[in-house]
C-alpha positions in Angstrom: -51.7 50.1 -20.2 -53.9 50.5 -23.9 -55.6 47.9 -24.1 -54.2 47.3 -27.7 -50.8 46.7 -26.1 -52.3 44.4 -23.3 -54.4 42.2 -26.0 -51.0 42.1 -27.0 -48.6 40.9 -24.1 -51.7 38.6 -23.1 -51.8 37.0 -26.4 -47.5 36.3 -26.0 -47.9 35.3 -22.1 -50.2 32.9 -23.2 -47.6 31.7 -25.9 -45.5 31.6 -23.0 -43.4 34.3 -23.4 -43.2 37.0 -22.1 -42.6 40.1 -23.5 -42.0 43.8 -22.8 -43.1 46.8 -24.5 -41.1 50.0 -25.5 -43.2 52.9 -25.9 -41.7 55.9 -27.9 -44.0 59.6 -27.9 -42.2 60.6 -31.2 -43.3 57.9 -32.1 -42.7 54.0 -34.2 -45.6 54.1 -37.2 -42.8 53.4 -40.2 -39.8 50.6 -40.6 -37.5 54.2 -40.5 -39.0 56.3 -37.2 -39.3 52.5 -35.1 -35.0 52.1 -36.1 -34.4 55.3 -34.9 -36.8 55.3 -31.6 -35.4 51.7 -30.9 -31.7 52.5 -32.4 -31.6 48.9 -34.6 -31.3 48.6 -38.3 -34.0 49.1 -40.0 -34.4 45.3 -41.2 -34.6 44.4 -37.7 -38.1 46.4 -37.6 -41.0 43.6 -38.5 -43.1 45.6 -40.6 -46.6 44.1 -39.9 -48.5 44.2 -43.7 -51.8 43.7 -44.3 -53.1 41.8 -47.9 -55.8 40.7 -48.9 -56.3 38.0 -51.6 -59.1 37.8 -53.0 -61.3 38.4 -50.4 -59.4 36.8 -47.7 -56.8 39.0 -45.5 -53.5 38.0 -45.3 -50.5 39.4 -42.7 -47.0 39.7 -44.5 -44.0 40.4 -41.4 -41.3 41.7 -43.7 -38.3 42.9 -42.6 -38.3 47.3 -42.5 -35.6 46.9 -45.4 -37.6 44.8 -47.5 -40.4 45.4 -49.5 -43.0 42.6 -50.3 -42.9 40.9 -54.3 -46.7 40.5 -54.4 -46.1 38.0 -57.2 -44.3 35.7 -54.2 -46.4 36.9 -51.7 -49.8 35.2 -54.0 -47.7 32.2 -54.8 -46.8 31.6 -50.9 -50.7 32.6 -50.4 -52.0 30.4 -52.3 -53.9 32.5 -54.6 -53.4 33.5 -57.9 -51.4 37.4 -58.0 -53.6 39.4 -60.1 -56.3 39.0 -57.0 -54.0 40.2 -54.1 -53.4 44.0 -52.9 -52.3 45.9 -49.9 -55.4 46.2 -47.6 -56.5 49.5 -46.7 -57.4 51.1 -43.5 -60.8 49.5 -42.7 -59.9 46.6 -43.9 -56.5 45.7 -41.9 -58.8 47.3 -39.0 -61.0 44.8 -40.0 -58.8 41.7 -40.3 -56.8 42.1 -37.2 -58.6 44.9 -34.6 -55.0 47.4 -35.2 -55.1 50.6 -37.3 -52.2 50.9 -39.9 -49.2 52.0 -37.8 -49.2 49.4 -35.2 -50.1 46.4 -36.2 -48.3 43.8 -34.4 -47.5 39.5 -35.4 -50.1 38.8 -33.5 -52.9 39.2 -31.3 -55.7 40.3 -33.8 -59.3 39.7 -33.1 -59.8 36.6 -35.4 -57.6 34.3 -37.2 -56.0 35.1 -40.3 -52.7 33.6 -42.7 -49.4 35.0 -41.6 -46.4 34.6 -44.0 -43.0 35.4 -42.5 -40.5 36.9 -44.8 -37.2 34.5 -44.2 -35.2 37.5 -44.4 -36.1 38.5 -40.7 -34.4 35.2 -40.1 -31.0 37.0 -40.4 -31.0 38.7 -37.8 -31.2 38.0 -33.7 -33.5 40.1 -31.9 -35.8 42.1 -33.8 -38.3 44.6 -33.2 -42.4 44.7 -33.9 -45.5 46.7 -32.9 -47.3 46.0 -29.6 -50.7 47.4 -30.9 -50.5 51.4 -31.2 -48.4 53.8 -33.1 -45.8 54.2 -30.6 -45.8 50.8 -28.5 -42.4 48.6 -29.7 -40.8 44.9 -28.2 -38.4 43.1 -28.7 -39.0 39.1 -30.4 -36.3 37.0 -31.5 -37.4 35.3 -35.5 -37.5 32.0 -33.8 -39.8 33.1 -31.1 -42.6 35.7 -34.1 -42.7 32.5 -36.2 -43.8 30.7 -33.2 -46.1 33.4 -31.3 -47.5 34.8 -34.9 -48.1 31.0 -35.7 -46.9 31.8 -39.6 -45.2 30.3 -41.5 -41.5 31.1 -43.2 -41.9 32.1 -47.1 -39.2 33.9 -49.2 -41.6 37.5 -49.7 -39.4 40.3 -50.4 -38.8 41.5 -54.1 -35.3 41.0 -55.6 -32.3 42.8 -54.1 -34.1 42.8 -50.3 -31.3 42.1 -47.5 
């Protein structure tokens, strides 16, 4: 098992959750790729997006069908909206220990604020990245929030699902 995937699996196990990671050689880097690979709706894909709120990294877990509203994210993160921006690849890796396209909802190398968009609760099963661009695992919304240590928030742009 790849060390990235192992870290995600071990983090879940330590929290009392057994996950089964599936690998897809065609890749699951984007929400559409992941949905196609696993055979689910795009809305069931958990996008793990790293933002910078000033100097502080924030992980937003958002439905693959939605885009993040930066003002809502700033409000949920308790910061000024002007200081919120998408993290670049180096910042995302420094904050989580994972490269963009494979950032999981938990198992990060250092603690960070995690916000979970309420739209994800509309699904019974979600699919999240497992540390690599071709690795995903199924998880319930309840377990996603619990194991990630996330806080539910309204993060989606209006008009999202």
